C-alpha positions as CSV (number, residue, x, y, z in Angstrom):
1,X,137.3,-6.8,-49.6
2,X,137.7,-6.7,-45.8
3,X,134.8,-8.6,-44.1
4,X,133.9,-8.5,-40.4
5,X,131.6,-11.3,-39.1
6,X,129.3,-10.7,-36.2
7,X,127.7,-13.7,-34.4
8,X,127.2,-15.2,-31.0
9,X,125.1,-18.3,-31.2
10,X,125.1,-21.8,-32.7
11,X,123.0,-20.5,-35.6
12,X,125.9,-18.4,-36.6
13,X,128.5,-21.2,-36.8
14,X,127.7,-22.8,-40.1
15,X,127.5,-19.3,-41.7
16,X,130.9,-18.4,-40.4
17,X,132.3,-21.8,-41.5
18,X,130.9,-21.2,-45.0
19,X,132.7,-17.9,-45.6
20,X,135.7,-18.2,-43.2
21,X,138.3,-17.8,-45.9
22,X,136.8,-14.3,-46.7
23,X,136.5,-13.2,-43.0
24,X,139.2,-10.9,-41.6
25,X,137.9,-10.7,-38.1
26,X,135.1,-12.2,-35.9
27,X,133.2,-10.1,-33.3
28,X,131.1,-11.9,-30.7
29,X,129.4,-11.0,-27.4
30,X,131.6,-11.4,-24.4
31,X,130.8,-14.5,-22.4
32,X,129.1,-14.1,-19.0
33,X,129.6,-16.4,-16.1
34,X,127.0,-19.2,-15.8
35,X,126.0,-21.8,-13.2
36,X,126.5,-22.1,-9.5
37,X,130.3,-21.8,-9.9
38,X,130.0,-18.8,-12.3
39,X,132.2,-20.6,-14.8
40,X,133.0,-18.8,-18.1
41,X,132.1,-20.9,-21.1
42,X,133.1,-19.8,-24.5
43,X,130.2,-19.4,-27.0
44,X,130.1,-21.5,-30.1
45,X,131.2,-18.7,-32.4
46,X,134.3,-18.0,-30.3
47,X,135.3,-21.7,-30.3
48,X,134.8,-21.8,-34.1
49,X,136.8,-18.6,-34.8
50,X,139.7,-19.9,-32.6
51,X,139.5,-23.3,-34.4
52,X,139.7,-21.5,-37.8
53,X,142.4,-19.2,-36.5
54,X,140.5,-16.0,-37.4
55,X,141.2,-12.9,-35.3
56,X,138.6,-12.5,-32.6
57,X,137.2,-9.6,-30.6
58,X,134.7,-10.0,-27.7
59,X,132.5,-7.0,-26.7
60,X,129.8,-6.2,-24.2
61,X,128.6,-3.1,-26.1
62,X,129.6,-0.7,-28.8
63,X,131.0,1.6,-26.1
64,X,133.8,-0.9,-25.5
65,X,137.4,0.1,-26.2
66,X,137.8,-2.9,-28.5
67,X,135.2,-1.5,-31.0
68,X,137.9,1.0,-32.1
69,X,140.0,-1.9,-33.3
70,X,137.2,-2.9,-35.7
71,X,137.1,0.6,-37.2
72,X,140.9,0.4,-37.6
73,X,140.5,-2.6,-39.9
74,X,138.7,-0.3,-42.5
75,X,136.0,-2.9,-43.2
76,X,134.2,-3.0,-46.5
77,X,131.4,-5.3,-45.4
78,X,129.8,-6.4,-42.1
79,X,128.1,-9.8,-42.0
80,X,125.7,-10.2,-39.1
81,X,124.0,-13.4,-37.9
82,X,122.4,-13.9,-34.5
83,X,124.8,-11.4,-32.9
84,X,122.7,-10.5,-29.9
85,X,123.5,-6.7,-29.7
86,X,121.9,-3.9,-31.7
87,X,124.5,-2.3,-34.0
88,X,124.2,1.5,-33.8
89,X,123.7,3.7,-36.8
90,X,127.1,5.4,-36.5
91,X,128.8,2.0,-36.7
92,X,126.8,0.9,-39.7
93,X,128.2,3.9,-41.6
94,X,131.8,2.6,-41.2
95,X,131.9,-0.2,-43.9
96,X,132.3,1.1,-47.5
97,X,129.9,-1.5,-48.9
98,X,127.6,-1.7,-46.0
99,X,126.2,-4.3,-43.6
100,X,124.0,-7.4,-44.3
101,X,122.1,-9.4,-41.8
102,X,120.9,-13.0,-42.1
103,X,117.5,-13.3,-40.3
104,X,115.6,-16.6,-39.8
105,X,112.2,-15.6,-41.1
106,X,110.5,-14.3,-44.2
107,X,110.6,-10.6,-43.4
108,X,108.7,-8.4,-42.8
109,X,107.0,-11.2,-40.8
110,X,108.5,-12.1,-37.5
111,X,111.0,-9.3,-37.0
112,X,112.7,-9.3,-33.6
113,X,114.7,-11.7,-31.4
114,X,112.6,-14.9,-31.5
115,X,111.3,-15.6,-35.0
116,X,111.9,-19.3,-35.1
117,X,110.1,-19.9,-31.8
118,X,107.1,-17.8,-32.6
119,X,106.7,-19.3,-36.1
120,X,106.4,-22.7,-34.6
121,X,104.2,-21.6,-31.7
122,X,101.8,-19.8,-34.1
123,X,101.4,-22.9,-36.2
124,X,103.1,-21.6,-39.4
125,X,103.7,-24.2,-42.1
126,X,106.7,-22.4,-43.5
127,X,109.3,-19.9,-42.6
128,X,112.6,-19.0,-44.3
129,X,115.8,-17.0,-44.5
130,X,116.0,-13.3,-45.3
131,X,119.3,-11.6,-46.2
132,X,118.9,-7.9,-45.9
133,X,120.8,-4.6,-45.9
134,X,121.0,-3.3,-42.4
135,X,119.8,0.1,-41.3
136,X,119.3,1.6,-37.8
137,X,115.8,0.0,-37.4
138,X,115.5,-3.6,-36.2
139,X,115.1,-6.0,-39.2
140,X,113.7,-3.3,-41.4
141,X,116.3,-3.0,-44.1
142,X,115.9,-3.7,-47.8
143,X,115.6,-7.4,-48.7
144,X,118.4,-8.8,-50.9
145,X,117.2,-12.4,-50.8
146,X,114.3,-14.6,-49.6
147,X,114.5,-18.4,-49.3
148,X,111.5,-20.4,-48.1
149,X,111.9,-23.4,-45.8
150,X,108.9,-25.7,-44.7
151,X,108.2,-26.3,-41.1
152,X,107.7,-30.0,-40.4
153,X,105.1,-31.3,-37.9
154,X,107.9,-32.7,-35.7
155,X,110.2,-29.7,-36.0
156,X,111.1,-27.9,-32.8
157,X,113.1,-24.7,-32.5
158,X,116.4,-26.5,-32.3
159,X,115.9,-28.7,-35.4
160,X,114.4,-25.8,-37.4
161,X,117.2,-23.4,-36.4
162,X,119.7,-26.0,-37.7
163,X,117.9,-26.4,-41.0
164,X,117.7,-22.6,-41.5
165,X,121.3,-22.1,-40.5
166,X,122.6,-24.8,-42.9
167,X,120.4,-23.4,-45.7
168,X,121.7,-19.9,-45.2
169,X,125.3,-21.2,-45.1
170,X,124.8,-22.6,-48.6
171,X,123.5,-19.2,-49.9
172,X,125.9,-16.8,-48.2
173,X,129.1,-17.4,-50.2
174,X,127.3,-16.3,-53.4
175,X,125.8,-13.3,-51.6
176,X,129.4,-12.3,-50.5
177,X,130.7,-12.6,-54.0
178,X,127.9,-10.5,-55.4
179,X,128.6,-7.8,-52.8
180,X,132.3,-7.9,-53.7
181,X,131.5,-7.4,-57.4
182,X,128.5,-5.2,-57.3
183,X,128.1,-3.9,-53.7
184,X,125.0,-4.5,-51.5
185,X,122.6,-3.1,-54.1
186,X,119.3,-3.9,-55.6
187,X,117.4,-4.6,-52.4
188,X,113.6,-4.5,-52.2
189,X,112.1,-2.2,-49.5
190,X,110.0,-3.8,-46.8
191,X,106.3,-2.9,-46.2
192,X,106.1,-1.9,-42.6
193,X,102.4,-2.3,-42.5
194,X,102.9,-6.1,-43.1
195,X,105.5,-6.4,-40.3
196,X,105.0,-8.6,-37.2
197,X,107.2,-8.5,-34.2
198,X,108.4,-11.3,-31.9
199,X,108.7,-10.7,-28.2
200,X,111.7,-12.1,-26.3
201,X,111.2,-15.6,-25.0
202,X,111.2,-15.8,-21.2
203,X,111.3,-18.6,-18.6
204,X,107.8,-17.8,-17.6
205,X,106.5,-18.7,-21.0
206,X,107.3,-22.3,-20.4
207,X,104.5,-22.9,-17.9
208,X,101.8,-24.9,-19.6
209,X,98.1,-24.2,-19.1
210,X,96.6,-27.6,-19.5
211,X,93.2,-26.0,-20.2
212,X,94.5,-25.1,-23.6
213,X,93.9,-27.5,-26.5
214,X,96.4,-30.3,-27.2
215,X,97.5,-28.8,-30.5
216,X,98.4,-25.5,-28.9
217,X,100.3,-27.2,-26.1
218,X,102.2,-29.3,-28.5
219,X,103.3,-26.1,-30.4
220,X,104.4,-24.6,-27.2
221,X,106.5,-27.6,-26.4
222,X,108.1,-27.6,-29.8
223,X,108.7,-23.8,-29.7
224,X,110.5,-23.8,-26.4
225,X,113.1,-26.6,-27.1
226,X,115.9,-26.3,-26.1
227,X,115.2,-23.2,-23.9
228,X,113.4,-22.5,-21.6
229,X,111.4,-25.8,-22.2
230,X,107.7,-26.1,-21.6
231,X,106.8,-27.6,-18.3
232,X,104.1,-28.6,-15.8
233,X,104.3,-29.3,-12.1
234,X,104.0,-33.0,-10.9
235,X,103.6,-33.3,-7.1
236,X,105.0,-29.8,-6.8
237,X,108.2,-30.6,-8.9
238,X,108.9,-29.1,-12.3
239,X,108.4,-31.6,-15.1
240,X,110.1,-30.4,-18.3
241,X,108.7,-31.6,-21.6
242,X,111.0,-32.0,-24.6
243,X,108.8,-34.0,-27.0
244,X,105.1,-34.6,-27.2
245,X,102.8,-36.1,-29.8
246,X,99.0,-36.4,-30.5
247,X,97.1,-39.1,-28.8
248,X,96.0,-42.1,-30.9
249,X,92.2,-41.8,-31.1
250,X,91.2,-42.0,-27.5
251,X,87.6,-40.8,-26.9
252,X,87.3,-37.3,-25.5
253,X,88.3,-37.3,-21.9
254,X,86.0,-35.9,-19.1
255,X,89.0,-35.8,-16.7
256,X,90.2,-32.4,-15.4
257,X,92.9,-31.0,-17.8
258,X,96.4,-32.0,-16.7
259,X,95.3,-35.5,-15.4
260,X,97.4,-38.5,-16.4
261,X,95.1,-40.7,-18.4
262,X,97.3,-43.7,-19.4
263,X,100.8,-44.9,-20.0
264,X,101.8,-46.6,-23.2
265,X,104.9,-47.4,-25.3
266,X,104.5,-43.9,-26.8
267,X,104.6,-42.2,-23.4
268,X,102.3,-40.6,-20.8
269,X,98.9,-39.4,-22.0
270,X,97.6,-36.2,-20.4
271,X,94.1,-34.7,-20.6
272,X,93.9,-31.2,-22.0
273,X,91.2,-28.6,-22.5
274,X,90.6,-30.1,-26.0
275,X,91.7,-33.7,-26.6
276,X,94.7,-35.3,-25.0
277,X,98.5,-35.2,-25.5
278,X,101.2,-37.9,-25.1
279,X,104.4,-36.7,-23.4
280,X,107.2,-38.6,-25.1
281,X,110.4,-37.2,-23.6
282,X,110.5,-35.5,-20.2
283,X,112.8,-34.5,-17.3
284,X,111.7,-34.3,-13.7
285,X,113.4,-31.6,-11.5
286,X,116.8,-32.9,-10.4
287,X,116.5,-36.0,-12.6
288,X,117.9,-36.8,-16.0
289,X,116.1,-36.4,-19.3
290,X,114.5,-39.7,-20.4
291,X,111.7,-41.3,-22.4
292,X,108.4,-40.7,-20.6
293,X,107.5,-44.4,-20.7
294,X,110.7,-45.2,-18.7
295,X,110.0,-42.4,-16.3
296,X,106.5,-43.8,-15.7
297,X,107.8,-47.3,-14.8
298,X,109.6,-45.7,-11.9
299,X,106.9,-43.4,-10.7
300,X,104.3,-45.3,-8.6
301,X,100.6,-44.7,-9.2
302,X,101.1,-42.0,-11.9
303,X,97.8,-42.7,-13.6
304,X,95.2,-40.3,-12.1
305,X,97.7,-37.8,-10.9
306,X,97.4,-34.3,-12.1
307,X,99.9,-31.9,-13.6
308,X,99.4,-28.3,-12.7
């Protein structure tokens, strides 16, 4: 069985590692220059493929010349995990067995590009892994396997992604073996009327409205780690927030939302539209990431200042 693996992010790496002995070629999105120096940095999947000595192709789109090389391999199965490009219908028709996708939600809920972030932001208590047969519609193929994973109160998008990826990596080898023996058959059709869709996460979504309640702000913080990171403005400078926790029983504040109420060993307490929130790990613009209590020690008269 000839297997082609498609992936481009850190979520894909444990999955590739778990089945690498069965993978004949890895396809990943071509790296784009980043930073002020426009430096090319290989993505995690490319580095893993090179480390495992698996043939690698990098593409920008399915119009690229390299795509013909994939067809020349006469693939039996495509395995897709966080690839970042929509695979067109004509290409899905090439493999003899078909194409399967590993999606980090319990489909049909949270279709689209950002299921982990929105599950946290919406306050879900569980999410999971769906392995499905692919068709030309986004995340709408027949379900081959569901696996539920709880969302912890301290989980952010980074830690939850790691959990889901590792869980999927344990499942995937058996899925591949079943496809080799029986084909990608027996899937359960999704009910489109139960589907929800996740919009793409943007930088603008990081701006905190301190008039929201502390619970909602805390979910926003957790959802947007590691990118783009929730933030407020302190004296006109961006203050990124990586970790926050509920305040410990302070009476309801009458201060304007965004006002710094206190500093403790837990961090910096901020008034919100409903209750207060303790910022535990932060990063001021052009400064390093640090514990909020350490930041407060070096920021004079921070109590009473207001984040906008």
